[in-house]
N, C-alpha and C positions, 0 to 999 in steps of 0.2 A: 505492501499499502503505500502510497505517494505521503508526505509529510500535512497534506491540506487537509485530505478526508480523515489522517488521526491526527486531525487536531477538530476536525468538525463532528467527531465520532465524541471525543473528548469534553467538547463540551455540550452536544446534545447528554453525554452522560450527568454532566453536575447542571443542569439544566432538573436533571430527571430526578435527582436529587433533592434539588430544594423544592418542588414543586411535591414533590413525596413527604417533605417535613411540613411545608405550609394545608397538604391533603389532611394527613394525621393530626394535625392542629383541629384543622375544624372538623373534624369528626370528634376528637375530644369535647371539642367545643359542644355541638351538639346533642354529646351522651351528654353531658354535665346538665344543657339545657332542658333537657324531657327529663331528669330524675329532681331538677328542682319544679318542673310543672308541673306531675306527677305529684311532687310533696305537698305543693301551695293549694293543687284540687282538693287533696286527701284532708288537709286543713280546712278548707272553706268549708265542705260538706262534711265532718265532723264536723264544724261546731255548727253549722246551721241544723243540724239533728238534736245534737246534745241540746245547744237552745232551746226546739220544739220539747225533749223531753223535760227538760227544766222549767219550760213556762206554763206546760199544761197542766199541771194541778193549781195555777197561780190565777192564768185565762179559765179554765172551767169557774173557779169559785168565781171570778169576774163576769160571768154568762152569767152563775148563778142567781148574783143580784140584778143582774140588770134585766132579768125576768121579770124577781120578784117584784123591783117598779113597775116594769109591765101589767102585770098586771096577773102576772102567775104562766103566759101562755110560754108554750116550748118551741112552737113553732113548725114545719108541717114536716114530715119526711116523708111524702110518694106522694104524686101526683093525685091518688085518689081520696087523700085526705085531707089536697088543697081541691077535689072537687065536694069531699061534701061538709066543707067551714063556705063553700061557695054556695050550696043546699044545689047541686042540676045533680 
């Protein structure tokens, strides 16, 4: 091989190594971004479920007090109950 071809091959190999280093860093960044996204959404969903779990007794008592203020109506649970209230 002549010297020019050797130099081109060496330059190509050097560029390929640099490209591999950059792509490895990008892949590592994507993996960590995915891990942190999973942790973030797990925290958000867990906090939401935990808040509903902890606040449900308080909300139930509050709704009981509110319904007693309205005269003891508990609301309708189905369409048949609604039709019977309307007299149809």
